[in-house]
C-alpha positions in Angstrom: 10.7 7.7 23.3 7.9 8.1 26.4 6.2 11.0 24.6 5.2 8.7 21.7 3.6 6.1 23.7 1.9 8.3 25.2 0.5 10.0 22.2 0.2 6.0 20.8 -2.1 5.5 24.1 -4.5 8.6 23.8 -5.2 7.6 19.9 -6.4 4.3 20.7 -7.8 5.3 24.0 -10.0 7.2 21.7 -11.4 4.4 19.9 -11.8 3.9 16.5 -15.4 2.1 14.2 -14.6 -1.6 15.8 -15.5 -2.3 18.9 -12.6 -3.8 20.8 -13.4 -5.1 24.3 -10.5 -4.8 26.9 -12.8 -5.4 29.6 -14.6 -8.6 30.4 -16.6 -10.2 33.1 -17.3 -13.6 34.4 -20.6 -14.6 35.2 -21.4 -17.6 38.0 -24.8 -19.2 39.0 -27.3 -18.1 35.6 -30.4 -20.0 35.4 -30.1 -23.6 33.1 -33.0 -21.5 31.1 -30.6 -17.4 31.0 -30.3 -16.5 27.3 -28.9 -13.4 26.1 -31.9 -11.2 26.5 -31.4 -12.2 30.0 -28.2 -11.4 30.8 -29.1 -8.3 29.6 -31.8 -7.8 31.5 -29.7 -8.6 34.6 -26.6 -6.1 33.7 -29.4 -3.1 34.2 -28.3 0.2 33.3 -25.5 -1.5 31.3 -26.1 -1.2 27.3 -24.4 -4.7 26.4 -24.5 -6.1 22.3 -25.9 -9.4 21.6 -22.1 -10.4 20.6 -20.6 -9.1 24.0 -22.2 -11.8 25.3 -21.2 -15.6 25.9 -23.4 -18.2 27.4 -21.5 -21.9 28.2 -24.6 -23.7 29.7 -22.7 -25.6 32.0 -23.0 -26.9 35.0 -22.2 -23.8 37.1 -24.2 -21.6 35.1 -21.1 -19.9 33.4 -20.9 -16.1 31.0 -18.7 -14.2 30.0 -19.4 -10.9 29.5 -17.2 -8.3 27.5 -17.3 -4.3 28.7 -17.0 -1.1 26.7 -14.9 0.2 29.1 -13.6 0.6 33.0 -16.6 2.5 34.3 -18.9 -0.2 32.7 -16.8 -3.4 34.4 -16.6 -1.4 37.6 -20.3 -1.0 37.6 -20.9 -4.7 35.9 -19.0 -5.5 39.7 -21.7 -4.4 42.0 -24.4 -6.6 39.8 -22.6 -9.4 42.4 -25.1 -11.9 44.2 -27.7 -10.3 42.9 -30.5 -12.1 42.2 -31.7 -13.7 38.0 -34.6 -15.7 39.3 -34.0 -17.6 41.6 -30.5 -17.8 41.6 -27.9 -15.3 42.7 -25.2 -14.4 40.3 -21.4 -14.3 41.0 -19.6 -12.0 38.8 -15.6 -12.2 38.8 -12.8 -9.9 36.8 -12.2 -12.1 33.9 -9.3 -11.2 30.5 -10.3 -11.6 27.1 -7.9 -15.1 26.7 -10.8 -16.3 29.1 -14.0 -15.2 27.0 -11.5 -16.3 23.7 -11.9 -19.4 25.2 -15.1 -19.7 26.2 -16.6 -18.2 22.9 -14.2 -21.1 21.1 -15.7 -24.0 23.3 -19.5 -23.0 22.9 -18.6 -22.6 19.4 -17.3 -26.6 18.8 -20.0 -27.9 21.1 -22.4 -25.8 18.3 -24.6 -23.9 21.9 -23.8 -20.2 19.4 -27.4 -19.7 19.8 -28.8 -17.2 21.9 -32.0 -19.4 21.7 -30.0 -23.1 23.2 -32.3 -24.9 25.1 -30.4 -27.8 26.2 -31.4 -29.9 23.2 -29.8 -33.4 22.9 -28.7 -35.1 20.0 -29.3 -38.9 20.1 -28.3 -41.0 17.4 -28.6 -45.0 16.8 -32.3 -45.1 17.7 -34.0 -48.1 16.7 
């Protein structure tokens, strides 16, 4: 029972070759032109792979970031209300469900490209 659960928990904590994210944050207040490189630079001292960052390209400047462990998640919270350019960024704790929903929303809008620049598709022009 409990002993087996402890052993399984310890084995899971050691991790494997596949990155399994259990920690996530939500950012709000990013500048409109924000991209993954700017988010990586903002979190100076925390190594963030590009696939851990989901920028929403919405009016509130939202993004979701997966973090490798609890220490990185706590370190990321220290960046709350720091500036990115002229905008201050708020940081909130998040979870895998919110991040996966955000990733699906971004994919549905065709904004998955990190270089997305707010391109507008126009149809029916004369």
